[in-house]
PQR file with spaces between the fields and no chain letter, atoms N, CA, C, O and H, PARSE charges and radii, in Angstrom:
ATOM       1  N    MET     1     -33.512   26.722    1.490 -0.4000 1.5000
ATOM       2  CA   MET     1     -32.370   26.838    0.578 -0.0000 2.0000
ATOM       3  C    MET     1     -31.050   26.667    1.329  0.5500 1.7000
ATOM       4  O    MET     1     -30.135   25.991    0.860 -0.5500 1.4000
ATOM       5  N    LEU     2     -30.974   27.279    2.477 -0.4000 1.5000
ATOM       6  CA   LEU     2     -29.754   27.177    3.276 -0.0000 2.0000
ATOM       7  C    LEU     2     -29.505   25.724    3.697  0.5500 1.7000
ATOM       8  O    LEU     2     -28.374   25.239    3.696 -0.5500 1.4000
ATOM       9  H    LEU     2     -31.717   27.828    2.858  0.4000 1.0000
ATOM      10  N    LEU     3     -30.574   25.068    4.047 -0.4000 1.5000
ATOM      11  CA   LEU     3     -30.461   23.672    4.456 -0.0000 2.0000
ATOM      12  C    LEU     3     -29.907   22.815    3.318  0.5500 1.7000
ATOM      13  O    LEU     3     -29.067   21.939    3.527 -0.5500 1.4000
ATOM      14  H    LEU     3     -31.493   25.462    4.048  0.4000 1.0000
ATOM      15  N    LEU     4     -30.392   23.087    2.127 -0.4000 1.5000
ATOM      16  CA   LEU     4     -29.928   22.359    0.947 -0.0000 2.0000
ATOM      17  C    LEU     4     -28.431   22.568    0.746  0.5500 1.7000
ATOM      18  O    LEU     4     -27.697   21.621    0.464 -0.5500 1.4000
ATOM      19  H    LEU     4     -31.074   23.798    1.957  0.4000 1.0000
ATOM      20  N    LEU     5     -27.996   23.780    0.887 -0.4000 1.5000
ATOM      21  CA   LEU     5     -26.568   24.091    0.733 -0.0000 2.0000
ATOM      22  C    LEU     5     -25.747   23.361    1.786  0.5500 1.7000
ATOM      23  O    LEU     5     -24.676   22.830    1.494 -0.5500 1.4000
ATOM      24  H    LEU     5     -28.592   24.550    1.115  0.4000 1.0000
ATOM      25  N    LEU     6     -26.247   23.341    2.986 -0.4000 1.5000
ATOM      26  CA   LEU     6     -25.536   22.632    4.057 -0.0000 2.0000
ATOM      27  C    LEU     6     -25.439   21.143    3.747  0.5500 1.7000
ATOM      28  O    LEU     6     -24.396   20.521    3.951 -0.5500 1.4000
ATOM      29  H    LEU     6     -27.117   23.773    3.223  0.4000 1.0000
ATOM      30  N    LEU     7     -26.515   20.593    3.263 -0.4000 1.5000
ATOM      31  CA   LEU     7     -26.501   19.174    2.904 -0.0000 2.0000
ATOM      32  C    LEU     7     -25.487   18.907    1.801  0.5500 1.7000
ATOM      33  O    LEU     7     -24.750   17.922    1.848 -0.5500 1.4000
ATOM      34  H    LEU     7     -27.362   21.099    3.097  0.4000 1.0000
ATOM      35  N    LEU     8     -25.456   19.774    0.827 -0.4000 1.5000
ATOM      36  CA   LEU     8     -24.494   19.619   -0.268 -0.0000 2.0000
ATOM      37  C    LEU     8     -23.070   19.697    0.264  0.5500 1.7000
ATOM      38  O    LEU     8     -22.204   18.920   -0.138 -0.5500 1.4000
ATOM      39  H    LEU     8     -26.055   20.574    0.789  0.4000 1.0000
ATOM      40  N    LEU     9     -22.841   20.617    1.147 -0.4000 1.5000
ATOM      41  CA   LEU     9     -21.504   20.749    1.740 -0.0000 2.0000
ATOM      42  C    LEU     9     -21.130   19.486    2.506  0.5500 1.7000
ATOM      43  O    LEU     9     -20.003   19.000    2.413 -0.5500 1.4000
ATOM      44  H    LEU     9     -23.544   21.248    1.474  0.4000 1.0000
ATOM      45  N    LEU    10     -22.067   18.974    3.244 -0.4000 1.5000
ATOM      46  CA   LEU    10     -21.814   17.739    3.993 -0.0000 2.0000
ATOM      47  C    LEU    10     -21.490   16.587    3.051  0.5500 1.7000
ATOM      48  O    LEU    10     -20.575   15.803    3.301 -0.5500 1.4000
ATOM      49  H    LEU    10     -22.983   19.369    3.319  0.4000 1.0000
ATOM      50  N    LEU    11     -22.238   16.496    1.984 -0.4000 1.5000
ATOM      51  CA   LEU    11     -21.985   15.437    1.006 -0.0000 2.0000
ATOM      52  C    LEU    11     -20.597   15.586    0.406  0.5500 1.7000
ATOM      53  O    LEU    11     -19.873   14.604    0.244 -0.5500 1.4000
ATOM      54  H    LEU    11     -22.982   17.133    1.781  0.4000 1.0000
ATOM      55  N    LEU    12     -20.237   16.792    0.085 -0.4000 1.5000
ATOM      56  CA   LEU    12     -18.904   17.035   -0.478 -0.0000 2.0000
ATOM      57  C    LEU    12     -17.826   16.643    0.517  0.5500 1.7000
ATOM      58  O    LEU    12     -16.829   16.022    0.148 -0.5500 1.4000
ATOM      59  H    LEU    12     -20.825   17.590    0.216  0.4000 1.0000
ATOM      60  N    LEU    13     -18.021   16.996    1.750 -0.4000 1.5000
ATOM      61  CA   LEU    13     -17.046   16.635    2.783 -0.0000 2.0000
ATOM      62  C    LEU    13     -16.934   15.120    2.919  0.5500 1.7000
ATOM      63  O    LEU    13     -15.838   14.575    3.043 -0.5500 1.4000
ATOM      64  H    LEU    13     -18.831   17.500    2.050  0.4000 1.0000
ATOM      65  N    LEU    14     -18.059   14.465    2.893 -0.4000 1.5000
ATOM      66  CA   LEU    14     -18.046   13.004    2.984 -0.0000 2.0000
ATOM      67  C    LEU    14     -17.306   12.393    1.805  0.5500 1.7000
ATOM      68  O    LEU    14     -16.527   11.455    1.968 -0.5500 1.4000
ATOM      69  H    LEU    14     -18.950   14.908    2.792  0.4000 1.0000
ATOM      70  N    LEU    15     -17.553   12.923    0.631 -0.4000 1.5000
ATOM      71  CA   LEU    15     -16.863   12.419   -0.559 -0.0000 2.0000
ATOM      72  C    LEU    15     -15.366   12.637   -0.438  0.5500 1.7000
ATOM      73  O    LEU    15     -14.574   11.759   -0.782 -0.5500 1.4000
ATOM      74  H    LEU    15     -18.186   13.686    0.499  0.4000 1.0000
ATOM      75  N    LEU    16     -14.989   13.783    0.042 -0.4000 1.5000
ATOM      76  CA   LEU    16     -13.562   14.070    0.221 -0.0000 2.0000
ATOM      77  C    LEU    16     -12.946   13.106    1.225  0.5500 1.7000
ATOM      78  O    LEU    16     -11.843   12.600    1.017 -0.5500 1.4000
ATOM      79  H    LEU    16     -15.633   14.495    0.321  0.4000 1.0000
ATOM      80  N    LEU    17     -13.652   12.859    2.294 -0.4000 1.5000
ATOM      81  CA   LEU    17     -13.156   11.917    3.297 -0.0000 2.0000
ATOM      82  C    LEU    17     -13.001   10.522    2.703  0.5500 1.7000
ATOM      83  O    LEU    17     -12.009    9.836    2.948 -0.5500 1.4000
ATOM      84  H    LEU    17     -14.547   13.270    2.464  0.4000 1.0000
ATOM      85  N    LEU    18     -13.977   10.122    1.933 -0.4000 1.5000
ATOM      86  CA   LEU    18     -13.901    8.806    1.290 -0.0000 2.0000
ATOM      87  C    LEU    18     -12.703    8.737    0.354  0.5500 1.7000
ATOM      88  O    LEU    18     -11.985    7.737    0.325 -0.5500 1.4000
ATOM      89  H    LEU    18     -14.783   10.679    1.734  0.4000 1.0000
ATOM      90  N    LEU    19     -12.494    9.791   -0.400 -0.4000 1.5000
ATOM      91  CA   LEU    19     -11.348    9.823   -1.311 -0.0000 2.0000
ATOM      92  C    LEU    19     -10.047    9.733   -0.532  0.5500 1.7000
ATOM      93  O    LEU    19      -9.129    9.015   -0.926 -0.5500 1.4000
ATOM      94  H    LEU    19     -13.077   10.603   -0.376  0.4000 1.0000
ATOM      95  N    LEU    20      -9.971   10.445    0.550 -0.4000 1.5000
ATOM      96  CA   LEU    20      -8.763   10.398    1.376 -0.0000 2.0000
ATOM      97  C    LEU    20      -8.540    8.992    1.929  0.5500 1.7000
ATOM      98  O    LEU    20      -7.416    8.490    1.944 -0.5500 1.4000
ATOM      99  H    LEU    20     -10.717   11.029    0.871  0.4000 1.0000
ATOM     100  N    LEU    21      -9.603    8.379    2.373 -0.4000 1.5000
ATOM     101  CA   LEU    21      -9.489    7.013    2.891 -0.0000 2.0000
ATOM     102  C    LEU    21      -9.024    6.057    1.804  0.5500 1.7000
ATOM     103  O    LEU    21      -8.186    5.188    2.045 -0.5500 1.4000
ATOM     104  H    LEU    21     -10.516    8.787    2.361  0.4000 1.0000
ATOM     105  N    LEU    22      -9.566    6.221    0.620 -0.4000 1.5000
ATOM     106  CA   LEU    22      -9.151    5.369   -0.499 -0.0000 2.0000
ATOM     107  C    LEU    22      -7.677    5.578   -0.805  0.5500 1.7000
ATOM     108  O    LEU    22      -6.941    4.621   -1.045 -0.5500 1.4000
ATOM     109  H    LEU    22     -10.246    6.927    0.424  0.4000 1.0000
ATOM     110  N    LEU    23      -7.258    6.815   -0.794 -0.4000 1.5000
ATOM     111  CA   LEU    23      -5.846    7.113   -1.050 -0.0000 2.0000
ATOM     112  C    LEU    23      -4.967    6.468    0.015  0.5500 1.7000
ATOM     113  O    LEU    23      -3.926    5.890   -0.297 -0.5500 1.4000
ATOM     114  H    LEU    23      -7.856    7.593   -0.599  0.4000 1.0000
ATOM     115  N    LEU    24      -5.383    6.566    1.248 -0.4000 1.5000
ATOM     116  CA   LEU    24      -4.614    5.949    2.333 -0.0000 2.0000
ATOM     117  C    LEU    24      -4.539    4.437    2.153  0.5500 1.7000
ATOM     118  O    LEU    24      -3.486    3.829    2.344 -0.5500 1.4000
ATOM     119  H    LEU    24      -6.228    7.036    1.501  0.4000 1.0000
ATOM     120  N    LEU    25      -5.650    3.848    1.790 -0.4000 1.5000
ATOM     121  CA   LEU    25      -5.665    2.402    1.562 -0.0000 2.0000
ATOM     122  C    LEU    25      -4.725    2.021    0.434  0.5500 1.7000
ATOM     123  O    LEU    25      -3.983    1.044    0.532 -0.5500 1.4000
ATOM     124  H    LEU    25      -6.506    4.342    1.635  0.4000 1.0000
ATOM     125  N    LEU    26      -4.762    2.797   -0.636 -0.4000 1.5000
ATOM     126  CA   LEU    26      -3.872    2.522   -1.768 -0.0000 2.0000
ATOM     127  C    LEU    26      -2.419    2.635   -1.343  0.5500 1.7000
ATOM     128  O    LEU    26      -1.589    1.808   -1.719 -0.5500 1.4000
ATOM     129  H    LEU    26      -5.365    3.591   -0.716  0.4000 1.0000
ATOM     130  N    LEU    27      -2.118    3.647   -0.569 -0.4000 1.5000
ATOM     131  CA   LEU    27      -0.741    3.823   -0.097 -0.0000 2.0000
ATOM     132  C    LEU    27      -0.321    2.642    0.776  0.5500 1.7000
ATOM     133  O    LEU    27       0.795    2.137    0.655 -0.5500 1.4000
ATOM     134  H    LEU    27      -2.792    4.319   -0.264  0.4000 1.0000
ATOM     135  N    LEU    28      -1.206    2.215    1.637 -0.4000 1.5000
ATOM     136  CA   LEU    28      -0.896    1.071    2.500 -0.0000 2.0000
ATOM     137  C    LEU    28      -0.667   -0.191    1.676  0.5500 1.7000
ATOM     138  O    LEU    28       0.256   -0.961    1.942 -0.5500 1.4000
ATOM     139  H    LEU    28      -2.113    2.625    1.735  0.4000 1.0000
ATOM     140  N    LEU    29      -1.510   -0.391    0.683 -0.4000 1.5000
ATOM     141  CA   LEU    29      -1.344   -1.564   -0.177 -0.0000 2.0000
ATOM     142  C    LEU    29      -0.016   -1.507   -0.917  0.5500 1.7000
ATOM     143  O    LEU    29       0.684   -2.511   -1.044 -0.5500 1.4000
ATOM     144  H    LEU    29      -2.260    0.235    0.467  0.4000 1.0000
ATOM     145  N    LEU    30       0.315   -0.328   -1.397 -0.4000 1.5000
ATOM     146  CA   LEU    30       1.579   -0.155   -2.110 -0.0000 2.0000
ATOM     147  C    LEU    30       2.753   -0.469   -1.188  0.5500 1.7000
ATOM     148  O    LEU    30       3.702   -1.151   -1.573 -0.5500 1.4000
ATOM     149  H    LEU    30      -0.254    0.488   -1.293  0.4000 1.0000
ATOM     150  N    LEU    31       2.667    0.039    0.022 -0.4000 1.5000
ATOM     151  CA   LEU    31       3.723   -0.207    1.006 -0.0000 2.0000
ATOM     152  C    LEU    31       3.852   -1.710    1.285  0.5500 1.7000
ATOM     153  O    LEU    31       4.954   -2.256    1.329 -0.5500 1.4000
ATOM     154  H    LEU    31       1.896    0.593    0.335  0.4000 1.0000
ATOM     155  N    LEU    32       2.729   -2.344    1.468 -0.4000 1.5000
ATOM     156  CA   LEU    32       2.718   -3.781    1.727 -0.0000 2.0000
ATOM     157  C    LEU    32       3.350   -4.545    0.561  0.5500 1.7000
ATOM     158  O    LEU    32       4.143   -5.465    0.762 -0.5500 1.4000
ATOM     159  H    LEU    32       1.834   -1.900    1.433  0.4000 1.0000
ATOM     160  N    LEU    33       2.989   -4.151   -0.642 -0.4000 1.5000
ATOM     161  CA   LEU    33       3.537   -4.789   -1.838 -0.0000 2.0000
ATOM     162  C    LEU    33       5.050   -4.626   -1.888  0.5500 1.7000
ATOM     163  O    LEU    33       5.774   -5.581   -2.169 -0.5500 1.4000
ATOM     164  H    LEU    33       2.345   -3.403   -0.805  0.4000 1.0000
ATOM     165  N    ILE    34       5.518   -3.428   -1.618 -0.4000 1.5000
ATOM     166  CA   ILE    34       6.964   -3.170   -1.637 -0.0000 2.0000
ATOM     167  C    ILE    34       7.669   -4.022   -0.585  0.5500 1.7000
ATOM     168  O    ILE    34       8.723   -4.597   -0.856 -0.5500 1.4000
ATOM     169  H    ILE    34       4.929   -2.652   -1.390  0.4000 1.0000
ATOM     170  N    ILE    35       7.097   -4.104    0.602 -0.4000 1.5000
ATOM     171  CA   ILE    35       7.702   -4.901    1.672 -0.0000 2.0000
ATOM     172  C    ILE    35       7.760   -6.374    1.276  0.5500 1.7000
ATOM     173  O    ILE    35       8.772   -7.041    1.495 -0.5500 1.4000
ATOM     174  H    ILE    35       6.240   -3.637    0.822  0.4000 1.0000
ATOM     175  N    ILE    36       6.686   -6.874    0.699 -0.4000 1.5000
ATOM     176  CA   ILE    36       6.654   -8.280    0.276 -0.0000 2.0000
ATOM     177  C    ILE    36       7.702   -8.540   -0.798  0.5500 1.7000
ATOM     178  O    ILE    36       8.404   -9.550   -0.751 -0.5500 1.4000
ATOM     179  H    ILE    36       5.865   -6.332    0.521  0.4000 1.0000
ATOM     180  N    ILE    37       7.808   -7.636   -1.760 -0.4000 1.5000
ATOM     181  CA   ILE    37       8.805   -7.802   -2.827 -0.0000 2.0000
ATOM     182  C    ILE    37      10.211   -7.793   -2.242  0.5500 1.7000
ATOM     183  O    ILE    37      11.053   -8.602   -2.633 -0.5500 1.4000
ATOM     184  H    ILE    37       7.238   -6.816   -1.798  0.4000 1.0000
ATOM     185  N    LEU    38      10.466   -6.890   -1.313 -0.4000 1.5000
ATOM     186  CA   LEU    38      11.790   -6.832   -0.686 -0.0000 2.0000
ATOM     187  C    LEU    38      12.088   -8.131    0.060  0.5500 1.7000
ATOM     188  O    LEU    38      13.195   -8.662   -0.031 -0.5500 1.4000
ATOM     189  H    LEU    38       9.782   -6.233   -0.995  0.4000 1.0000
ATOM     190  N    LEU    39      11.119   -8.633    0.784 -0.4000 1.5000
ATOM     191  CA   LEU    39      11.311   -9.894    1.510 -0.0000 2.0000
ATOM     192  C    LEU    39      11.612  -11.035    0.547  0.5500 1.7000
ATOM     193  O    LEU    39      12.502  -11.849    0.794 -0.5500 1.4000
ATOM     194  H    LEU    39      10.220   -8.202    0.858  0.4000 1.0000
ATOM     195  N    LEU    40      10.870  -11.087   -0.544 -0.4000 1.5000
ATOM     196  CA   LEU    40      11.105  -12.135   -1.540 -0.0000 2.0000
ATOM     197  C    LEU    40      12.511  -12.019   -2.117  0.5500 1.7000
ATOM     198  O    LEU    40      13.203  -13.021   -2.293 -0.5500 1.4000
ATOM     199  H    LEU    40      10.147  -10.426   -0.745  0.4000 1.0000
ATOM     200  N    LEU    41      12.924  -10.798   -2.408 -0.4000 1.5000
ATOM     201  CA   LEU    41      14.272  -10.582   -2.944 -0.0000 2.0000
ATOM     202  C    LEU    41      15.324  -11.075   -1.957  0.5500 1.7000
ATOM     203  O    LEU    41      16.278  -11.751   -2.342 -0.5500 1.4000
ATOM     204  H    LEU    41      12.362   -9.984   -2.265  0.4000 1.0000
ATOM     205  N    ILE    42      15.150  -10.739   -0.705 -0.4000 1.5000
ATOM     206  CA   ILE    42      16.113  -11.162    0.324 -0.0000 2.0000
ATOM     207  C    ILE    42      16.164  -12.689    0.406  0.5500 1.7000
ATOM     208  O    ILE    42      17.243  -13.278    0.477 -0.5500 1.4000
ATOM     209  H    ILE    42      14.375  -10.189   -0.391  0.4000 1.0000
ATOM     210  N    ILE    43      15.007  -13.315    0.396 -0.4000 1.5000
ATOM     211  CA   ILE    43      14.954  -14.781    0.460 -0.0000 2.0000
ATOM     212  C    ILE    43      15.650  -15.398   -0.749  0.5500 1.7000
ATOM     213  O    ILE    43      16.440  -16.331   -0.605 -0.5500 1.4000
ATOM     214  H    ILE    43      14.130  -12.837    0.338  0.4000 1.0000
ATOM     215  N    ILE    44      15.360  -14.881   -1.930 -0.4000 1.5000
ATOM     216  CA   ILE    44      15.982  -15.413   -3.155 -0.0000 2.0000
ATOM     217  C    ILE    44      17.492  -15.240   -3.103  0.5500 1.7000
ATOM     218  O    ILE    44      18.239  -16.157   -3.445 -0.5500 1.4000
ATOM     219  H    ILE    44      14.718  -14.123   -2.047  0.4000 1.0000
ATOM     220  N    ILE    45      17.939  -14.074   -2.678 -0.4000 1.5000
ATOM     221  CA   ILE    45      19.384  -13.814   -2.612 -0.0000 2.0000
ATOM     222  C    ILE    45      20.055  -14.766   -1.626  0.5500 1.7000
ATOM     223  O    ILE    45      21.121  -15.308   -1.919 -0.5500 1.4000
ATOM     224  H    ILE    45      17.333  -13.329   -2.400  0.4000 1.0000
ATOM     225  N    THR    46      19.451  -14.971   -0.478 -0.4000 1.5000
ATOM     226  CA   THR    46      20.056  -15.883    0.505 -0.0000 2.0000
ATOM     227  C    THR    46      20.100  -17.309   -0.037  0.5500 1.7000
ATOM     228  O    THR    46      21.087  -18.016    0.163 -0.5500 1.4000
ATOM     229  H    THR    46      18.585  -14.531   -0.239  0.4000 1.0000
ATOM     230  N    ILE    47      19.050  -17.731   -0.712 -0.4000 1.5000
ATOM     231  CA   ILE    47      19.025  -19.088   -1.277 -0.0000 2.0000
ATOM     232  C    ILE    47      20.122  -19.230   -2.325  0.5500 1.7000
ATOM     233  O    ILE    47      20.842  -20.228   -2.344 -0.5500 1.4000
ATOM     234  H    ILE    47      18.247  -17.156   -0.874  0.4000 1.0000
ATOM     235  N    VAL    48      20.249  -18.242   -3.188 -0.4000 1.5000
ATOM     236  CA   VAL    48      21.282  -18.295   -4.225 -0.0000 2.0000
ATOM     237  C    VAL    48      22.667  -18.334   -3.588  0.5500 1.7000
ATOM     238  O    VAL    48      23.527  -19.107   -4.012 -0.5500 1.4000
ATOM     239  H    VAL    48      19.664  -17.431   -3.172  0.4000 1.0000
ATOM     240  N    CYS    49      22.881  -17.510   -2.581 -0.4000 1.5000
ATOM     241  CA   CYS    49      24.186  -17.482   -1.911 -0.0000 2.0000
ATOM     242  C    CYS    49      24.472  -18.836   -1.259  0.5500 1.7000
ATOM     243  O    CYS    49      25.592  -19.338   -1.358 -0.5500 1.4000
ATOM     244  H    CYS    49      22.183  -16.882   -2.237  0.4000 1.0000
ATOM     245  N    GLU    50      23.506  -19.420   -0.612 -0.4000 1.5000
ATOM     246  CA   GLU    50      23.700  -20.727    0.024 -0.0000 2.0000
ATOM     247  C    GLU    50      24.013  -21.786   -1.024  0.5500 1.7000
ATOM     248  O    GLU    50      24.878  -22.635   -0.812 -0.5500 1.4000
ATOM     249  H    GLU    50      22.596  -19.013   -0.531  0.4000 1.0000
ATOM     250  N    ASN    51      23.326  -21.740   -2.132 -0.4000 1.5000
ATOM     251  CA   ASN    51      23.574  -22.709   -3.202 -0.0000 2.0000
ATOM     252  C    ASN    51      24.996  -22.555   -3.737  0.5500 1.7000
ATOM     253  O    ASN    51      25.678  -23.553   -3.968 -0.5500 1.4000
ATOM     254  H    ASN    51      22.623  -21.050   -2.304  0.4000 1.0000
ATOM     255  N    ARG    52      25.444  -21.340   -3.932 -0.4000 1.5000
ATOM     256  CA   ARG    52      26.802  -21.108   -4.413 -0.0000 2.0000
ATOM     257  C    ARG    52      27.813  -21.634   -3.397  0.5500 1.7000
ATOM     258  O    ARG    52      28.812  -22.259   -3.754 -0.5500 1.4000
ATOM     259  H    ARG    52      24.890  -20.529   -3.745  0.4000 1.0000
ATOM     260  N    TYR    53      27.532  -21.367   -2.134 -0.4000 1.5000
ATOM     261  CA   TYR    53      28.443  -21.825   -1.085 -0.0000 2.0000
ATOM     262  C    TYR    53      28.528  -23.352   -1.090  0.5500 1.7000
ATOM     263  O    TYR    53      29.613  -23.920   -0.962 -0.5500 1.4000
ATOM     264  H    TYR    53      26.721  -20.859   -1.844  0.4000 1.0000
ATOM     265  N    GLN    54      27.391  -24.003   -1.235 -0.4000 1.5000
ATOM     266  CA   GLN    54      27.365  -25.475   -1.261 -0.0000 2.0000
ATOM     267  C    GLN    54      28.132  -26.000   -2.472  0.5500 1.7000
ATOM     268  O    GLN    54      28.838  -27.003   -2.372 -0.5500 1.4000
ATOM     269  H    GLN    54      26.510  -23.542   -1.339  0.4000 1.0000
ATOM     270  N    ILE    55      27.998  -25.335   -3.600 -0.4000 1.5000
ATOM     271  CA   ILE    55      28.692  -25.789   -4.814 -0.0000 2.0000
ATOM     272  C    ILE    55      30.208  -25.658   -4.627  0.5500 1.7000
ATOM     273  O    ILE    55      30.962  -26.538   -5.043 -0.5500 1.4000
ATOM     274  H    ILE    55      27.424  -24.520   -3.682  0.4000 1.0000
ATOM     275  N    LYS    56      30.650  -24.575   -4.011 -0.4000 1.5000
ATOM     276  CA   LYS    56      32.089  -24.378   -3.782 -0.0000 2.0000
ATOM     277  C    LYS    56      32.633  -25.473   -2.874  0.5500 1.7000
ATOM     278  O    LYS    56      33.729  -25.988   -3.092 -0.5500 1.4000
ATOM     279  H    LYS    56      30.038  -23.860   -3.673  0.4000 1.0000
ATOM     280  N    VAL    57      31.859  -25.820   -1.859 -0.4000 1.5000
ATOM     281  CA   VAL    57      32.312  -26.835   -0.905 -0.0000 2.0000
ATOM     282  C    VAL    57      32.030  -28.222   -1.444  0.5500 1.7000
ATOM     283  O    VAL    57      32.339  -29.215   -0.785 -0.5500 1.4000
ATOM     284  H    VAL    57      30.968  -25.401   -1.682  0.4000 1.0000
C-alpha cells in the first residue's frame, strides 16, 4: 500500500513538472511573439518614415 502511495505521489510530481514546463514554453512563445511583433512595428515605422522623407524631397 505504501508503495502504491509513493508511486501516486511520483506521478503527481511528474504531472506538475510537465505542467510547469508547458507553462514555461507558453511564456517563451508569448515572449517570442511579442518580440517579433515589436520588430515588425519598428520595421514598418522606419519604412513609412523613409517614404515620407522621400516624398518631401
